[in-house]
Every structure is written in C-alpha cells, then in structure tokens.
Wavefront OBJ file of the C-alpha trace (Angstrom):
o trace
v 0.000 0.000 0.000
v 2.879 2.378 0.736
v 4.192 1.645 -2.766
v 0.827 2.602 -4.283
v 0.702 5.809 -2.245
v 4.202 6.755 -3.363
v 3.247 6.170 -6.994
v 0.194 8.379 -6.658
v 2.369 11.123 -5.179
v 4.927 10.846 -7.972
v 4.727 13.260 -10.918
v 5.996 10.447 -13.182
v 8.444 12.948 -14.680
v 11.593 11.468 -13.147
v 12.357 7.897 -12.266
v 8.878 6.343 -12.589
v 7.077 5.896 -15.904
v 5.481 2.651 -17.086
v 5.980 0.896 -13.737
v 4.160 3.651 -11.878
v 1.286 4.059 -14.280
v 0.772 0.322 -14.694
v 0.421 0.020 -10.936
v -2.622 2.267 -11.137
v -4.455 -0.753 -12.548
v -4.481 -2.046 -8.992
v -6.552 0.968 -7.949
v -8.813 1.471 -10.949
v -11.275 -1.134 -12.176
v -10.134 -2.406 -15.567
v -12.906 -4.470 -17.191
v -11.978 -8.099 -17.750
v -13.629 -11.424 -18.296
v -14.479 -13.571 -15.295
v -15.903 -16.503 -17.235
v -14.248 -19.910 -17.316
v -12.077 -21.590 -14.722
v -9.305 -22.953 -16.944
v -6.654 -20.264 -17.696
v -6.446 -21.181 -21.363
v -10.229 -21.162 -21.739
v -10.306 -17.826 -19.932
v -7.786 -16.395 -22.377
v -9.661 -17.759 -25.372
v -12.950 -16.348 -24.085
v -11.523 -12.902 -23.477
v -12.297 -11.510 -26.912
v -15.944 -12.552 -26.869
v -16.353 -11.593 -23.210
v -15.293 -7.998 -23.826
v -17.004 -8.022 -27.207
v -14.593 -5.602 -28.793
v -11.255 -6.974 -30.033
v -11.591 -7.736 -33.736
v -9.358 -8.771 -36.597
v -6.445 -6.383 -37.117
v -7.027 -6.154 -40.862
v -10.296 -4.332 -40.208
v -8.834 -1.797 -37.795
v -6.192 0.142 -39.693
v -7.771 3.586 -39.718
v -6.727 6.870 -41.345
v -3.882 8.358 -39.350
v -2.934 4.986 -37.841
v -0.358 2.414 -38.896
v -0.945 0.145 -35.909
v -4.266 -1.613 -35.578
v -6.576 0.543 -33.451
v -8.432 -2.403 -31.964
v -11.407 -1.542 -29.767
v -11.160 -3.053 -26.310
v -12.495 -2.275 -22.838
v -8.989 -1.997 -21.392
v -8.076 0.660 -23.958
v -11.206 2.634 -23.063
v -10.328 2.373 -19.382
v -6.833 3.736 -19.906
v -8.112 6.566 -22.098
v -10.366 7.529 -19.190
v -7.564 7.261 -16.625
v -5.094 9.272 -18.713
v -7.609 11.999 -19.503
v -9.730 12.352 -16.368
v -7.751 11.392 -13.266
v -6.172 14.695 -12.121
v -2.763 13.288 -11.117
v -2.372 11.033 -14.126
v -3.747 13.662 -16.498
v -1.133 16.218 -15.405
v 1.625 13.677 -16.000
v 0.250 12.771 -19.416
v 0.252 16.471 -20.340
v 3.982 16.531 -19.554
v 4.510 13.546 -21.844
v 2.648 15.337 -24.624
v 4.788 18.411 -24.061
v 8.007 16.391 -24.396
v 6.872 14.503 -27.484
v 7.971 17.091 -30.109
v 11.532 16.972 -28.760
v 12.008 13.331 -29.740
v 9.329 12.691 -32.366
v 11.310 13.914 -35.427
v 14.286 11.684 -34.585
v 12.169 8.627 -33.776
v 9.934 9.172 -36.798
v 12.913 9.406 -39.159
v 14.384 6.175 -37.828
v 11.034 4.390 -38.088
v 10.716 5.599 -41.690
v 14.214 4.335 -42.546
v 13.228 0.878 -41.323
v 9.692 0.944 -42.778
v 8.262 0.402 -39.298
v 4.945 1.783 -37.984
v 5.139 5.385 -36.843
v 2.766 4.594 -33.988
v 5.536 2.684 -32.210
v 6.550 6.073 -30.834
v 3.822 5.539 -28.244
v 5.708 2.583 -26.851
v 8.465 5.020 -25.872
v 5.814 7.350 -24.488
v 4.479 4.816 -21.992
v 7.918 3.395 -21.252
v 9.599 6.620 -20.173
v 7.238 9.552 -20.667
v 9.877 10.707 -23.197
v 12.388 11.199 -20.400
v 15.784 9.960 -21.679
v 17.127 9.738 -18.125
v 14.193 7.795 -16.676
v 15.027 4.827 -14.463
v 12.696 2.093 -13.300
v 12.712 0.107 -10.046
v 13.882 -2.849 -12.147
v 16.988 -0.882 -13.236
v 15.736 -0.257 -16.769
v 16.912 3.044 -18.176
v 16.509 5.611 -20.900
v 13.902 6.636 -23.435
v 13.061 3.004 -24.265
v 13.702 1.562 -20.793
v 16.258 -1.089 -21.645
v 17.582 -3.344 -18.928
v 21.353 -3.589 -19.056
v 21.478 -7.098 -20.557
v 19.113 -6.328 -23.455
v 20.769 -3.000 -24.145
v 24.149 -4.676 -24.476
v 22.654 -7.401 -26.671
v 21.537 -4.696 -29.098
v 24.818 -2.835 -29.212
v 24.581 -0.313 -26.388
v 27.511 0.349 -24.085
v 26.362 0.054 -20.484
v 29.092 0.579 -17.912
v 29.563 2.633 -14.768
v 31.144 5.376 -16.860
v 29.070 5.207 -20.058
v 25.389 4.347 -20.368
v 24.176 4.645 -23.942
v 20.643 3.737 -22.860
v 20.396 7.422 -21.928
v 21.443 8.593 -25.388
v 18.130 8.973 -27.286
v 19.372 8.322 -30.828
v 21.472 5.270 -29.949
v 18.794 3.880 -27.667
v 16.198 4.312 -30.413
v 18.346 2.391 -32.895
v 18.650 -0.453 -30.397
v 14.956 -0.440 -29.498
v 13.839 -0.531 -33.118
v 16.216 -3.392 -33.869
v 14.784 -5.300 -30.920
v 11.185 -4.581 -31.891
v 11.879 -5.579 -35.484
v 13.298 -8.914 -34.321
v 10.283 -9.452 -32.071
v 7.906 -8.690 -34.939
v 9.747 -11.155 -37.170
v 9.301 -13.814 -34.487
v 5.654 -13.181 -33.566
v 4.167 -11.645 -36.729
v 2.297 -8.919 -34.826
v 3.262 -5.530 -33.430
v 0.937 -6.049 -30.455
v 2.670 -9.326 -29.619
v 6.059 -7.707 -30.227
v 5.161 -4.967 -27.743
v 4.036 -7.544 -25.186
v 7.329 -9.400 -25.626
v 9.248 -6.128 -25.305
v 7.613 -5.664 -21.927
v 7.655 -9.149 -20.435
v 10.189 -11.125 -22.486
v 10.010 -12.964 -25.776
v 10.283 -16.463 -24.360
v 7.286 -15.979 -22.087
v 5.138 -14.664 -24.940
v 6.339 -17.471 -27.199
v 5.487 -20.120 -24.625
v 1.995 -18.709 -23.979
v 1.292 -18.321 -27.700
v 2.206 -21.962 -28.316
v 0.014 -23.001 -25.395
v -3.037 -21.023 -26.501
v -2.796 -20.925 -30.298
v -0.346 -23.684 -31.165
v 2.062 -21.267 -32.834
v 4.323 -18.399 -31.826
v 3.258 -16.360 -34.839
v -0.113 -14.680 -34.596
v -2.184 -11.567 -35.135
v -2.810 -8.450 -33.090
v -6.100 -9.956 -31.900
v -4.107 -12.845 -30.415
v -2.673 -10.425 -27.862
v -6.114 -10.288 -26.263
v -6.510 -14.054 -26.604
v -3.450 -14.590 -24.391
v -3.798 -11.460 -22.271
v -5.025 -13.068 -19.045
v -2.035 -15.430 -19.019
v 0.402 -12.505 -19.096
v 1.644 -10.590 -16.045
v -0.657 -7.790 -14.870
v 1.620 -5.066 -16.223
v 1.723 -6.692 -19.658
v -2.061 -7.133 -19.710
v -2.255 -3.344 -19.589
v 0.789 -2.597 -21.746
v -0.696 -2.591 -25.251
v -3.983 -1.005 -24.087
v -1.950 1.800 -22.516
v 0.031 2.261 -25.722
v -3.111 2.426 -27.879
v -4.828 4.724 -25.359
v -1.815 7.043 -25.418
v -1.944 7.074 -29.223
v -5.662 7.869 -29.308
v -5.248 10.850 -27.013
v -2.068 12.097 -28.683
v -3.661 12.039 -32.140
v -6.628 14.147 -30.982
v -5.656 15.849 -27.703
v -8.378 18.492 -27.810
v -11.064 15.813 -27.921
v -9.775 14.477 -24.618
v -9.441 17.847 -22.931
v -5.777 18.621 -23.608
v -5.824 22.095 -25.252
v -3.150 22.383 -27.929
v -2.277 25.844 -26.616
v -1.233 24.244 -23.327
v 1.164 21.712 -24.839
v 4.018 22.381 -27.215
v 2.957 19.969 -29.904
v 1.312 19.729 -33.271
v -0.242 16.687 -34.880
l 1 2 3 4 5 6 7 8 9 10 11 12 13 14 15 16 17 18 19 20 21 22 23 24 25 26 27 28 29 30 31 32 33 34 35 36 37 38 39 40 41 42 43 44 45 46 47 48 49 50 51 52 53 54 55 56 57 58 59 60 61 62 63 64 65 66 67 68 69 70 71 72 73 74 75 76 77 78 79 80 81 82 83 84 85 86 87 88 89 90 91 92 93 94 95 96 97 98 99 100 101 102 103 104 105 106 107 108 109 110 111 112 113 114 115 116 117 118 119 120 121 122 123 124 125 126 127 128 129 130 131 132 133 134 135 136 137 138 139 140 141 142 143 144 145 146 147 148 149 150 151 152 153 154 155 156 157 158 159 160 161 162 163 164 165 166 167 168 169 170 171 172 173 174 175 176 177 178 179 180 181 182 183 184 185 186 187 188 189 190 191 192 193 194 195 196 197 198 199 200 201 202 203 204 205 206 207 208 209 210 211 212 213 214 215 216 217 218 219 220 221 222 223 224 225 226 227 228 229 230 231 232 233 234 235 236 237 238 239 240 241 242 243 244 245 246 247 248 249 250 251 252 253 254 255 256 257 258 259 260 261
C-alpha cells in the first residue's frame, strides 16, 4: 500500500514511468472477463467476453499504422489518462516532451519501414524522459535493462550508459522490436514481448494458439495469461496514441502543450 501511495504522489516525470502508471491498474477497475475456470479457456474467451477486439485487418484507420483495436482496457486507460487529475497532469507533460524526440524517432522508423505509432511505446515506457530509471533498473527513453541494451549494441558501464542517449537507444529499441515482430508476426505481440520477455510470450502463444506467430487480436486471446503489467501494456500504448492524435477531444488544449499533430 505504501508503494501505491508513493506512486500516486509521484509526478511520473523522473524515475517512474510505465511501472508507476501500470500500478494504477491495482486501484482502478479495468474491465476483464471472469468466465471460465481454466486459464487457457479464460484467455480464449476474453475476446468474446469484452465483445470488442476484432481482426487487425479491419482496424487500420486513417492516421494509424498500428491496428486501433477496440477493447475495454483501452477505453479504461483513455479515461484514466484523460480524467484522473494526477495522471492527467503527467500525461500532459509527456505530450509536451513529445515534439523533442518525435522527429528523430519518426525518421528512424521511416528508414526501417516500421509503424510510426511505435513512438507511443516510448511514451508509456519513459514519458519521453531519456534519463528515466525504473525500479527494475531499466533506463533511458526506451527503458532497456542492461542485458538487453548490451545485446543490441549499447555500451552500459559505470562510466558510459548509452541507454540514456536517445538516438542510440532508439536504434537499439527498433532493432529489438523488429526482431520481435519477425518472431511473432504482430506488433501487439512484439510490444508484449518487449515488456515481459520474448520467451514468455512465445510459450503462452504456443500453449493457446499452437504457434508463436499470430495476429494483433491474439494479444487479447493470451492477455489473461500474461503478467498484470503486460495485460495493460498494449492497451496503454493504444490509449496514449488515441489521445495524442486528438488531444483536444480528450481535454488537452493544444495551446497548453508544445505539440502539433
């Protein structure tokens, strides 16, 4: 409980980003299915229980290059980000920082022919704070742990930590995400693996679907078998994208944030 209170007091502008916001799921009611007693059956029933996650091919909308799948968890995070006073003020800071890093990230995504909407993964990871640190010792704009950062070419020592260098960290993160997409065939599943580890996602996908490769809708099929933070990870990313693409609609006046869409 003290941990929750400390998170609520935090501005989420320093050392706490995704870990702090994800913990808010403990406090707020996030709709989920309660049907079925077998975990696999529960995961498989999730889509029909929420009645909203549909095939990715039908959900690529103008202004989006990730599937904007409707889901109750996304709606819940949109509400939390836009209406809870503490979280809303933090989200406004994230929006304000976005133009500082968006041109660089966008250019690198374009070079690799990757979806521009992956910028919102960085948004929920660090709040666009290149010096952010998590309780799990992840660091930088893309919140790499030391081992993964080194695996993707970053120098991480006591004297030099390239996780905190936005351009180099972005190159590493996009390489990692590209590898995850090649393995799982879905950006939603790649994002889940980025958060909780590729082997865990691969194991659960094989258990539920019989194959590691899947679709964006499969993220919701396996969601209840993932850790709590990862169950909220993609919904948070899509919620952040929805608000960022139309901030005025959600009560964030453009005049109050240094951004243009």
